[in-house]
C-alpha positions as CSV (number, residue, x, y, z in Angstrom):
1,X,20.5,18.8,-47.0
2,X,23.7,18.5,-45.0
3,X,22.8,21.8,-43.3
4,X,19.4,20.3,-42.3
5,X,21.1,17.2,-40.8
6,X,23.6,19.4,-38.9
7,X,20.7,21.5,-37.5
8,X,18.9,18.4,-36.3
9,X,22.0,17.1,-34.6
10,X,22.5,20.5,-32.9
11,X,18.9,20.5,-31.7
12,X,19.4,17.0,-30.3
13,X,22.5,18.1,-28.4
14,X,20.6,21.1,-27.0
15,X,17.8,18.9,-25.8
16,X,20.2,16.6,-24.1
17,X,21.8,19.4,-22.2
18,X,18.4,20.7,-21.2
19,X,17.3,17.4,-19.9
20,X,20.4,17.2,-17.6
21,X,20.1,20.7,-16.3
22,X,17.9,19.7,-13.4
23,X,20.1,16.8,-12.2
24,X,21.1,18.8,-9.1
25,X,17.4,18.8,-8.0
26,X,17.6,15.0,-7.4
27,X,21.0,14.8,-5.7
28,X,20.8,13.9,-1.9
29,X,22.7,15.9,0.7
30,X,23.9,18.6,-1.8
31,X,25.3,20.9,0.9
32,X,27.1,18.2,2.9
33,X,30.5,20.0,2.7
34,X,29.1,23.1,4.4
35,X,27.1,21.4,7.2
36,X,28.5,20.6,10.6
37,X,27.5,17.0,11.7
38,X,28.3,17.6,15.4
39,X,24.6,17.5,16.1
40,X,24.5,13.8,14.9
41,X,26.9,12.7,17.7
42,X,25.5,9.9,19.8
43,X,24.2,6.3,19.2
44,X,20.5,5.9,18.5
45,X,18.5,3.8,20.9
46,X,14.8,3.1,20.2
47,X,12.4,3.5,23.1
48,X,9.6,1.1,23.9
49,X,6.1,2.3,23.0
50,X,2.5,1.1,23.5
51,X,1.6,-1.8,21.2
52,X,5.2,-2.9,20.8
53,X,5.7,-6.6,21.1
54,X,8.7,-7.6,23.2
55,X,10.6,-10.8,23.2
56,X,12.1,-11.3,26.7
57,X,14.3,-14.1,27.8
58,X,15.9,-14.9,31.2
59,X,18.9,-17.1,31.5
60,X,20.5,-18.4,34.7
61,X,23.2,-21.0,35.5
62,X,20.4,-23.2,36.8
63,X,17.8,-23.6,34.0
64,X,15.1,-24.5,36.5
65,X,15.5,-21.2,38.2
66,X,14.8,-19.2,35.0
67,X,11.9,-21.4,33.8
68,X,9.2,-19.5,35.7
69,X,10.2,-16.2,34.0
70,X,10.2,-17.6,30.4
71,X,6.7,-18.1,29.0
72,X,6.7,-20.5,26.1
73,X,4.1,-21.5,23.5
74,X,2.0,-24.4,24.7
75,X,2.3,-28.0,23.5
76,X,1.3,-28.7,19.9
77,X,0.8,-31.8,17.7
78,X,3.6,-32.4,15.3
79,X,3.3,-33.4,11.6
80,X,3.4,-37.1,12.4
81,X,0.9,-36.9,15.2
82,X,3.4,-36.9,18.1
83,X,3.1,-34.4,20.9
84,X,5.7,-31.7,20.5
85,X,6.9,-29.7,23.5
86,X,6.6,-26.0,23.0
87,X,9.9,-24.1,22.9
88,X,9.2,-20.8,21.2
89,X,9.0,-17.9,23.5
90,X,5.8,-15.9,23.7
91,X,6.0,-12.1,23.1
92,X,4.7,-9.5,25.5
93,X,2.3,-6.9,24.2
94,X,2.9,-3.4,25.7
95,X,-0.5,-2.0,26.6
96,X,-1.7,1.6,26.2
97,X,-0.3,2.6,29.6
98,X,3.2,1.2,28.7
99,X,2.9,-1.9,30.9
100,X,3.4,-5.6,30.4
101,X,2.4,-8.5,32.6
102,X,5.5,-10.4,33.4
103,X,5.5,-13.9,35.0
104,X,5.8,-14.1,38.8
105,X,6.5,-10.3,39.3
106,X,3.3,-9.1,37.6
107,X,2.9,-5.7,36.0
108,X,6.0,-3.9,34.9
109,X,6.1,-0.4,33.3
110,X,8.4,-0.5,30.3
111,X,7.0,2.4,28.2
112,X,9.6,5.0,27.4
113,X,12.5,2.8,28.3
114,X,15.3,1.7,26.0
115,X,16.1,-2.0,25.6
116,X,19.0,-1.8,28.0
117,X,16.9,0.0,30.6
118,X,14.2,-2.6,30.3
119,X,16.7,-5.4,30.8
120,X,18.1,-3.8,33.9
121,X,14.6,-3.2,35.4
122,X,13.4,-6.8,34.9
123,X,16.8,-8.1,36.2
124,X,16.3,-6.1,39.4
125,X,12.7,-7.2,39.9
126,X,13.5,-11.0,39.6
127,X,16.6,-10.9,41.7
128,X,14.6,-11.4,44.9
129,X,13.3,-14.7,43.5
130,X,16.7,-16.2,42.7
131,X,19.6,-17.5,44.8
132,X,22.1,-14.8,45.8
133,X,24.8,-16.6,43.7
134,X,22.7,-16.2,40.5
135,X,23.5,-13.4,38.1
136,X,20.7,-13.7,35.5
137,X,21.0,-12.5,31.9
138,X,17.9,-10.7,30.7
139,X,17.6,-10.1,26.9
140,X,14.9,-7.8,25.5
141,X,14.1,-7.6,21.8
142,X,11.5,-5.5,20.0
143,X,9.8,-8.2,17.9
144,X,7.4,-5.9,16.1
145,X,9.8,-3.1,15.0
146,X,8.9,-2.1,11.4
147,X,8.6,0.9,9.1
148,X,6.5,1.5,6.0
149,X,7.6,3.1,2.7
150,X,5.1,4.0,0.0
151,X,4.4,6.4,-2.8
152,X,6.9,7.2,-5.6
153,X,9.5,4.6,-4.7
154,X,10.5,1.6,-6.8
155,X,9.2,-1.0,-4.3
156,X,6.6,0.2,-1.7
157,X,7.1,-2.1,1.3
158,X,6.9,-2.8,5.0
159,X,10.4,-3.3,6.4
160,X,11.1,-5.3,9.5
161,X,13.9,-3.7,11.5
162,X,15.7,-6.5,13.3
163,X,18.5,-4.2,14.4
164,X,16.1,-1.8,16.0
165,X,17.8,1.0,14.2
166,X,17.2,2.3,10.7
167,X,17.8,5.7,9.0
168,X,15.4,7.2,6.5
169,X,18.1,6.7,3.9
170,X,18.3,3.0,4.6
171,X,14.5,2.6,4.5
172,X,14.4,4.3,1.1
173,X,17.2,2.2,-0.2
174,X,15.4,-1.0,0.8
175,X,12.3,0.3,-1.1
176,X,14.4,0.7,-4.2
177,X,15.0,4.4,-3.9
178,X,12.7,7.2,-5.2
179,X,11.6,7.0,-8.8
180,X,12.3,10.0,-11.0
181,X,8.8,11.2,-10.3
182,X,9.2,11.4,-6.5
183,X,9.7,14.7,-4.8
184,X,13.1,14.8,-3.0
185,X,12.3,18.1,-1.5
186,X,9.1,17.2,0.3
187,X,9.1,13.6,1.7
188,X,6.4,13.1,4.3
189,X,7.2,11.3,7.6
190,X,4.1,10.2,9.6
191,X,4.9,9.4,13.2
192,X,2.8,8.3,16.2
193,X,3.9,9.4,19.6
194,X,3.6,7.3,22.8
195,X,0.5,9.2,23.8
196,X,-1.2,8.3,20.4
197,X,-0.8,11.8,18.9
198,X,0.1,11.7,15.2
199,X,2.6,14.0,13.6
200,X,3.6,14.8,10.0
201,X,7.0,16.1,9.2
202,X,8.3,17.3,5.8
203,X,11.8,16.3,4.9
204,X,14.1,17.6,2.2
205,X,16.5,14.8,1.2
206,X,18.7,17.3,-0.7
207,X,19.5,19.1,2.6
208,X,22.4,17.5,4.6
209,X,21.0,19.1,7.8
210,X,18.6,16.1,7.8
211,X,21.5,14.0,9.3
212,X,21.4,16.2,12.4
213,X,17.6,16.1,12.8
214,X,15.5,13.8,15.0
215,X,13.9,12.4,11.9
216,X,17.0,10.9,10.4
217,X,16.5,7.7,12.4
218,X,13.1,6.1,12.2
219,X,10.9,5.0,15.1
220,X,8.9,1.9,15.1
221,X,5.8,2.1,12.9
222,X,6.9,5.3,11.1
223,X,5.4,5.7,7.6
224,X,7.4,7.4,4.8
225,X,5.3,8.7,2.0
226,X,7.1,10.0,-1.2
227,X,4.8,12.5,-3.0
228,X,4.7,12.5,-6.8
229,X,5.8,15.7,-8.4
230,X,3.4,17.8,-10.5
231,X,2.5,15.9,-13.7
232,X,5.1,13.4,-12.5
233,X,8.0,15.6,-13.6
234,X,7.8,19.4,-13.4
235,X,8.6,20.2,-9.8
236,X,11.8,18.1,-9.7
237,X,12.9,19.5,-13.1
238,X,12.7,16.0,-14.7
239,X,10.3,16.4,-17.6
240,X,8.2,13.6,-18.8
241,X,8.4,15.2,-22.2
242,X,12.1,14.3,-22.5
243,X,11.4,10.8,-23.5
244,X,8.9,12.1,-26.2
245,X,11.6,14.5,-27.4
246,X,14.1,11.7,-27.8
247,X,11.6,9.7,-29.8
248,X,10.7,12.7,-32.0
249,X,14.3,13.7,-32.6
250,X,15.2,10.1,-33.4
251,X,12.4,9.9,-35.9
252,X,13.4,13.3,-37.5
253,X,17.1,12.1,-37.7
254,X,16.0,8.9,-39.4
255,X,13.8,10.8,-41.9
256,X,16.4,13.4,-42.6
257,X,19.0,10.8,-43.3
258,X,16.6,9.0,-45.6
259,X,15.9,12.2,-47.5
260,X,19.6,13.1,-47.9
261,X,20.3,9.6,-49.3
262,X,17.4,9.9,-51.8
263,X,18.5,13.3,-53.0
264,X,22.0,12.0,-53.6
């Protein structure tokens, strides 16, 4: 009976080794030591696209001079019935042509510009309406910047990106990372271009060359979809039968131990 018990223990050890054999299939950036990251040089800056919502503020030394360029939400009635003066800035919706309607100066084409370029453009256009001594501060923020993560992740979610910069790794982390059933070698990135054309890109999270690619940083409204592997295990070498084997082996060990004790 002792031989039977030893055999079962050996079988359990073999199964454990087998279940760990595919761990390299789920490790990110496996070839990082052999990849040059020179291609990733440079700071990412998002560009304004149609349907973005922009928060734009103008500040001058004379508050009255900036007031015409800062649209605010209208008056509203407070909780106690008093009239509350509006103070929240309205956002500007970029139309399909990449334009916004800005107070006083009218239509401004902002599509394709970075935040800093947009600030400089608006500053130059309002300069003629201000005193020569004024040096206005224009601040532009993308109020609607968000990305979506769904599929085989722990927490499918829509993520607001207040920093206007997010990598695909950060987005997956905020979604709780991939489950053991998600395909690391074939993550789908859905992206809409400024002209409305949709693109689908396949990403291998195991390949460190992703860091040098144009898909490492996400654009606004990108969608990341993590595909499930076949039968939720086979393609990524993580077998769903492992759990069953552990249960079976545990039961066999218990039964074998019981038989040995009875025979004694």
